[in-house]
C-alpha positions in Angstrom: 13.5 -23.3 -10.4 12.9 -21.9 -13.9 12.0 -18.2 -14.2 10.9 -18.3 -17.8 7.7 -20.4 -17.6 4.2 -19.2 -18.2 3.2 -19.8 -14.6 6.0 -17.6 -13.4 4.9 -14.8 -15.8 1.3 -14.9 -14.6 2.3 -15.1 -10.9 4.5 -12.0 -11.4 1.9 -10.2 -13.5 -0.8 -10.6 -10.8 1.7 -9.8 -8.0 2.5 -6.5 -9.7 -1.1 -5.7 -10.6 -2.3 -6.4 -7.0 0.5 -4.2 -5.6 -0.5 -1.4 -8.0 -4.1 -1.6 -6.7 -3.0 -1.8 -3.1 -0.7 1.2 -3.3 -3.3 3.2 -5.2 -5.6 2.6 -2.2 -2.8 3.5 0.2 -2.4 6.8 -1.6 -6.2 7.5 -1.7 -7.4 6.6 1.8 -5.7 9.5 3.6 -7.5 11.8 1.2 -10.8 10.4 2.6 -9.5 11.1 6.1 -8.8 14.7 5.1 -12.3 15.0 3.7 -13.8 13.5 6.8 -11.9 16.1 9.0 -13.2 18.9 6.8 -16.7 17.6 7.0 -16.5 18.0 10.8 -15.6 21.7 10.6 -18.3 24.3 11.5 -20.2 25.1 8.4 -19.1 21.7 6.8 -21.6 19.2 5.4 -20.9 16.7 8.1 -24.4 15.3 8.4 -24.5 14.6 4.7 -20.9 13.8 4.0 -19.8 11.6 6.9 -21.9 8.5 6.2 -20.9 8.6 2.5 -17.2 9.1 3.3 -17.4 6.3 5.9 -19.0 4.0 3.3 -16.4 4.8 0.7 -13.6 4.3 3.1 -14.9 0.9 4.3 -15.5 -0.2 0.8 -12.0 0.9 -0.3 -10.3 -0.7 2.8 -12.2 -3.9 3.1 -13.3 -4.5 -0.5 -10.3 -3.3 -2.5 -7.2 -2.5 -0.4 -7.1 -5.5 1.9 -7.7 -8.1 -0.7 -5.1 -6.5 -3.0 -2.6 -6.5 -0.1 -3.3 -10.2 0.7 -2.9 -11.2 -2.9 0.3 -9.1 -3.2 1.8 -10.8 -0.1 0.7 -14.3 -1.0 1.9 -14.2 -4.6 5.1 -12.7 -3.4 5.6 -15.6 -1.1 4.9 -18.0 -4.0 7.4 -16.1 -6.1 10.1 -16.5 -3.4 9.8 -20.3 -4.0 11.3 -19.6 -7.5 14.5 -18.5 -5.8 16.4 -15.2 -5.5 20.0 -14.1 -5.3 21.5 -11.1 -3.5 20.5 -9.0 -0.5 17.7 -7.0 -2.4 14.9 -9.4 -1.4 15.2 -9.0 2.4 15.4 -5.2 2.0 12.3 -5.3 -0.2 10.5 -7.5 2.3 11.4 -5.0 5.1 9.7 -2.3 3.0 6.7 -4.5 2.4 6.4 -5.1 6.1 6.4 -1.4 6.7 3.6 -1.1 4.0 1.6 -3.8 5.8 2.0 -1.9 9.1 0.9 1.4 7.4 -2.1 -0.5 5.9 -3.1 -1.7 9.4 -2.6 1.8 10.9 -4.9 3.2 8.1 -7.5 0.6 9.1 -7.3 1.8 12.7 -7.7 5.4 11.7 -10.7 4.4 9.5 -12.4 2.7 12.4 -11.7 5.7 14.7 -13.1 8.2 12.1 -16.2 6.1 11.5 -16.9 6.2 15.2 -16.5 10.0 15.2 -13.1 10.0 17.0 -11.0 12.5 15.0 -7.6 12.4 16.7 -5.6 14.2 14.1 -5.8 17.4 12.0 -6.0 17.5 8.2 -2.4 18.5 8.2 -1.4 15.2 9.8 -3.4 13.3 7.2 -1.7 15.4 4.4 1.7 14.2 5.7 0.4 10.7 6.1 -0.8 10.8 2.5 2.9 10.9 1.3 4.2 8.0 3.4 3.3 5.3 0.9 5.4 7.0 -1.8 8.9 6.3 -0.5 7.8 2.7 0.3 6.4 2.2 -3.2 9.5 3.8 -4.8 11.9 1.7 -2.7 10.0 -1.6 -3.4 10.0 -0.9 -7.1 13.6 0.2 -7.2 14.7 -2.9 -5.3 12.6 -5.3 -7.5 13.7 -3.7 -10.7 17.4 -3.2 -10.0 18.0 -6.2 -7.8 21.1 -4.7 -6.2 23.7 -7.3 -5.5 22.4 -9.5 -8.3 23.7 -7.1 -11.0 27.1 -5.8 -11.7 27.9 -2.3 -10.4 26.9 0.7 -12.6 29.2 0.9 -15.6 30.0 -2.8 -15.5 33.2 -2.2 -13.5 
């Protein structure tokens, strides 16, 4: 199929935009988890903060993050129909599958925290906060460079 048409451009545009929104939320949600843990500490403002943090988390997860993830995946599947060459796409899809699993895990953590079940420390959530970054960088690098579809560096 042809890659130069207007339809292809808009599909790719909205695929990239949805991915940017999805990953922004993947970066932000663990920060809410950290704030929730801090609100539970003695002297914290748990009574005032917890309902607000839960509402923000649910709005982010269900109103922004999940729709963006679904749009990203669906448009990605549509773009696959335009064809691809090289081993970069299966590698990218593996990273996307990991991002989907991380997304689902964040949803489980959100449910646990909203029910008052804090299973982890803020240090755990600080580490978790960085997990989307290598996924994002890997996905972007594979999509931009398309290894296997381009000549080696230096054209040799």
